[in-house]
C-alpha positions as CSV (number, residue, x, y, z in Angstrom):
1,M,95.5,76.6,132.2
2,P,92.9,74.2,130.8
3,R,90.5,72.7,133.3
4,A,91.6,69.2,132.3
5,Q,95.3,69.8,133.2
6,V,96.0,68.2,136.6
7,W,99.4,68.2,138.4
8,R,100.0,64.8,140.0
9,A,102.3,63.9,142.9
10,T,102.8,61.6,145.8
11,L,103.0,62.0,149.7
12,S,103.1,59.5,152.6
13,A,100.3,59.1,155.1
14,K,98.3,56.7,157.2
15,T,94.6,56.1,156.4
16,Q,91.6,54.1,157.3
17,K,89.3,52.4,154.7
18,H,86.0,52.9,153.1
19,K,84.4,55.6,155.4
20,L,83.9,59.1,154.0
21,H,83.6,60.8,157.4
22,N,86.9,59.3,158.4
23,V,88.7,60.4,155.2
24,K,88.7,64.1,156.3
25,A,90.5,63.1,159.5
26,L,93.1,61.1,157.6
27,L,95.4,64.1,157.0
28,S,96.2,64.6,160.7
29,I,96.8,60.8,160.9
30,A,98.7,60.8,157.7
31,L,101.1,63.4,159.1
32,S,102.4,60.9,161.6
33,V,104.2,58.4,159.4
34,V,107.0,60.1,157.5
35,S,110.5,60.5,158.9
36,S,112.2,63.9,159.3
37,A,115.1,63.0,157.1
38,C,113.5,64.3,154.0
39,N,115.6,65.8,151.2
40,F,113.4,67.9,149.0
41,Q,114.0,68.7,145.4
42,R,112.3,71.6,143.7
43,V,111.5,71.4,140.0
44,A,109.6,74.1,138.1
45,S,107.8,73.6,134.8
46,S,105.7,76.0,133.0
47,N,102.5,75.8,131.0
48,D,102.4,78.3,128.2
49,G,99.9,76.5,126.0
50,A,97.2,78.6,124.4
51,K,93.6,78.2,125.4
52,P,91.4,76.3,123.0
53,P,89.6,78.7,120.8
54,E,86.3,76.9,120.8
55,P,83.7,77.5,123.5
56,P,83.5,74.8,126.3
57,P,81.0,72.0,125.9
58,T,77.9,72.2,128.0
59,Q,76.8,69.6,130.6
60,T,74.7,66.9,129.0
61,T,72.2,64.5,130.5
62,T,72.0,60.9,129.1
63,S,68.7,59.2,128.7
64,P,67.5,56.9,131.5
65,N,68.4,53.8,129.5
66,Q,71.9,55.1,128.8
67,R,72.8,56.5,132.2
68,P,76.3,55.5,133.2
69,Q,77.1,53.9,136.6
70,P,80.5,55.3,137.2
71,A,80.8,59.1,137.7
72,S,83.0,61.3,135.6
73,P,84.4,64.8,135.8
74,I,82.6,67.7,134.1
75,D,84.3,68.3,130.7
76,K,84.6,72.1,131.0
77,N,87.4,74.6,130.3
78,W,87.3,78.2,131.6
79,P,89.7,81.0,130.7
80,D,92.5,82.0,132.9
81,K,93.7,85.5,133.5
82,Y,97.1,84.3,134.7
83,T,99.7,81.8,133.6
84,F,100.6,79.3,136.3
85,T,103.8,77.3,136.8
86,S,104.3,74.3,139.1
87,T,106.8,73.9,141.9
88,S,107.6,70.4,143.0
89,L,108.8,68.9,146.3
90,A,110.0,65.3,146.4
91,A,111.6,62.9,148.9
92,T,111.9,59.2,149.6
93,V,111.6,58.1,153.2
94,A,111.9,54.5,154.4
95,G,110.8,53.2,150.9
96,A,107.8,55.5,150.6
97,E,107.7,58.4,148.2
98,L,106.8,61.9,149.3
99,K,105.9,64.4,146.6
100,A,103.9,67.6,146.6
101,E,103.2,70.0,143.8
102,Y,101.7,73.5,144.0
103,P,101.0,76.4,141.6
104,R,102.4,79.9,141.4
105,I,101.5,82.8,139.2
106,R,104.1,83.4,136.6
107,A,105.6,86.9,136.4
108,A,103.7,88.0,139.5
109,K,104.6,91.7,139.9
110,R,101.6,93.1,141.6
111,P,101.5,92.7,145.4
112,K,98.2,90.8,145.4
113,L,99.6,88.2,143.0
114,K,102.8,87.9,145.1
115,A,100.6,87.4,148.1
116,F,98.8,84.5,146.5
117,N,102.2,82.8,145.6
118,R,103.3,83.2,149.2
119,W,100.0,82.0,150.6
120,I,99.8,78.7,148.6
121,R,103.5,78.0,149.1
122,T,103.1,78.4,152.9
123,K,100.1,76.2,152.8
124,I,101.9,73.3,151.1
125,L,105.1,73.7,153.1
126,G,103.0,73.7,156.2
127,Y,101.8,70.2,155.3
128,V,105.4,69.1,154.9
129,A,106.5,70.6,158.2
130,R,103.8,68.8,160.0
131,F,104.8,65.5,158.4
132,K,108.3,66.1,159.5
133,H,107.4,67.1,163.1
134,V,105.0,64.3,163.8
135,S,107.3,61.7,162.1
136,R,110.0,62.5,164.6
137,I,107.6,61.5,167.4
138,N,106.7,58.3,165.5
139,N,110.3,57.4,164.8
140,R,111.0,57.6,168.6
141,H,108.4,54.8,169.1
142,G,109.6,52.8,166.1
143,H,106.5,53.2,164.0
144,L,107.4,52.9,160.3
145,I,104.6,52.1,157.9
146,E,105.0,52.3,154.2
147,M,102.2,54.3,152.6
148,G,101.7,57.1,150.0
149,L,99.6,60.2,149.4
150,D,99.1,61.6,145.9
151,L,98.6,65.3,145.9
152,S,97.4,67.1,142.7
153,Y,95.8,70.4,141.9
154,E,93.6,71.9,139.3
155,I,93.1,75.5,138.4
156,F,89.5,75.9,137.4
157,Y,89.4,79.7,136.7
158,S,91.2,82.9,137.4
159,D,90.5,86.6,136.9
160,D,91.4,89.9,138.6
161,M,89.2,89.0,141.6
162,L,89.5,85.2,142.0
163,I,91.6,82.1,141.8
164,S,89.4,79.0,141.9
165,M,91.3,75.8,142.3
166,R,91.1,72.3,144.0
167,L,93.7,70.2,145.7
168,T,93.2,66.4,145.6
169,H,94.7,64.2,148.2
170,S,94.9,60.5,147.3
171,V,95.9,58.4,150.3
172,M,97.3,54.9,149.8
173,E,98.2,52.6,152.7
174,A,100.3,49.4,152.3
175,G,97.9,46.5,151.7
176,Q,95.0,48.6,150.4
177,M,93.5,47.6,147.1
178,H,93.1,51.3,146.0
179,P,93.8,54.8,147.2
180,I,91.1,56.9,148.9
181,D,90.7,60.4,147.5
182,Y,89.5,63.6,149.2
183,Y,89.3,67.2,148.2
184,E,90.4,70.6,149.4
185,T,88.7,73.3,147.4
186,I,90.2,76.8,147.3
187,N,88.5,80.1,146.3
188,Y,91.1,82.7,146.8
189,D,89.9,86.3,146.9
190,L,92.8,88.4,145.4
191,Q,91.4,91.7,146.7
192,R,91.1,90.5,150.3
193,G,94.2,88.3,150.2
194,R,92.5,85.3,151.7
195,Q,90.4,82.3,151.0
196,L,86.6,82.9,150.7
197,R,84.3,81.4,153.2
198,I,80.9,80.1,152.4
199,H,79.2,82.9,154.3
200,D,81.0,85.5,152.2
201,L,78.9,84.5,149.3
202,F,75.7,82.7,150.4
203,K,72.7,83.4,152.7
204,R,71.0,80.9,154.9
205,G,69.2,78.3,152.9
206,Y,72.0,77.7,150.4
207,L,72.3,74.1,151.7
208,R,68.7,73.3,150.7
209,V,69.4,74.7,147.2
210,F,72.6,72.7,146.9
211,S,70.9,69.5,148.1
212,S,67.8,69.8,146.0
213,Y,69.6,70.6,142.8
214,S,72.3,67.9,143.4
215,R,69.8,65.2,144.0
216,K,67.9,66.1,140.8
217,R,70.9,66.5,138.6
218,L,72.8,63.4,139.8
219,A,69.6,61.2,139.5
220,E,69.1,62.4,136.0
221,T,72.7,61.8,135.0
222,Y,73.7,58.6,136.7
223,E,72.3,55.2,137.7
224,I,72.3,55.4,141.5
225,P,73.2,52.0,143.0
226,N,72.1,52.7,146.6
227,Q,69.3,55.3,147.2
228,E,69.8,55.5,151.0
229,W,73.5,56.1,150.7
230,F,72.8,58.6,147.9
231,E,70.3,60.6,150.0
232,K,72.5,60.7,153.0
233,G,75.4,62.0,151.0
234,T,73.3,64.7,149.4
235,A,71.4,65.8,152.5
236,P,71.4,69.6,153.2
237,K,74.3,69.4,155.6
238,A,77.4,71.5,155.5
239,R,79.7,68.5,155.5
240,N,78.1,67.3,152.3
241,F,78.8,70.5,150.5
242,S,82.1,71.7,151.8
243,D,83.9,71.2,148.5
244,W,82.7,74.0,146.2
245,N,84.3,76.3,143.6
246,I,83.2,79.5,142.0
247,V,83.3,79.3,138.2
248,P,81.7,81.4,135.4
249,D,78.8,78.9,135.0
250,G,77.8,78.7,138.7
251,V,79.1,76.8,141.8
252,L,81.0,73.7,141.0
253,I,80.3,71.0,143.6
254,S,82.7,68.1,144.1
255,F,81.6,65.0,146.0
256,E,84.1,63.0,148.0
257,D,85.1,59.4,147.6
258,Y,82.3,57.2,149.2
259,Q,80.0,60.2,149.8
260,V,77.1,59.3,147.5
261,S,78.1,55.7,146.6
262,S,80.9,53.2,146.7
263,H,84.5,53.8,145.5
264,S,83.7,52.1,142.2
265,F,81.0,54.8,141.5
266,G,83.6,57.5,141.6
267,Q,83.5,61.2,142.6
268,P,80.8,63.0,140.7
269,E,80.9,66.7,140.0
270,L,78.1,69.1,139.0
271,I,77.5,72.8,138.5
272,V,74.7,74.6,140.3
273,P,73.9,77.5,137.9
274,Y,73.6,81.0,139.2
275,S,70.0,81.1,138.1
276,E,69.3,78.5,140.8
277,L,71.1,80.5,143.4
278,R,69.4,84.0,143.1
279,K,67.6,83.8,146.4
280,V,70.6,82.6,148.4
281,L,73.5,84.5,146.7
282,L,74.9,87.5,148.4
283,R,76.2,90.5,146.4
284,S,79.9,90.0,145.8
285,S,82.5,91.5,143.5
286,V,83.7,87.9,142.9
287,T,80.5,86.6,141.4
288,R,79.2,89.9,139.9
289,P,80.8,89.4,136.4
290,F,78.9,86.1,136.1
291,T,75.5,87.1,137.5
292,K,75.0,90.1,135.3
293,R,74.8,88.0,132.1
């Protein structure tokens, strides 16, 4: 599946405005506003399109006089070992739309592939179940607030060892001028049958490498509106670099809404190349195909 293909959907939730450190907490709050009378419809659609034959474009840096103010995604496509289809859940509750969409590996015959399909399905349905459970409590107290949550996913890369993907939650409350987005990155180890943790791949000191490279790269690429905000959002702290994906070129870092600047700046992405990570990268079967080049 091409990097640029994104599956879009909508869920209901409650959110607060304009504070990044509050956005991560929104999911638990969001789970409290939808009623239990949800009728879900499942729709499957497949993506059988061929991969583009040409190699992916490389990251580019604009000159200081041409640096853009709003951030933009990295224009990269990586090959996929597997073909993914999309399963949809949809419902309308008290005027608010609830939709979720998640991937599954098509024609998954091997146990490890079936295990991933069960794992991601259970994860998404867990969100739905929590919405339903907490909504029953809210309904007893007469709390009905119309809101929405857009949930989308991107498959960055897949091979025999790894499925690298990202969920995007876009929370919209009635009366807001715009939704607030936050990420949930997933690096699924097919051999272990679980999601990779940061300490499965990196030694101590990785945060300093992420921070140093991110500050340099973003400052070269974009016109930074607020330096203090920018430095705080790229400081070597775990919460600033919780959204990462393993890809062939390195570690893809995704920055949250309001993390390095205002909402209008957007959510920048960058790739920390493996050449920058030699001293902090552990030996792993997941990254070995990329680090031997």
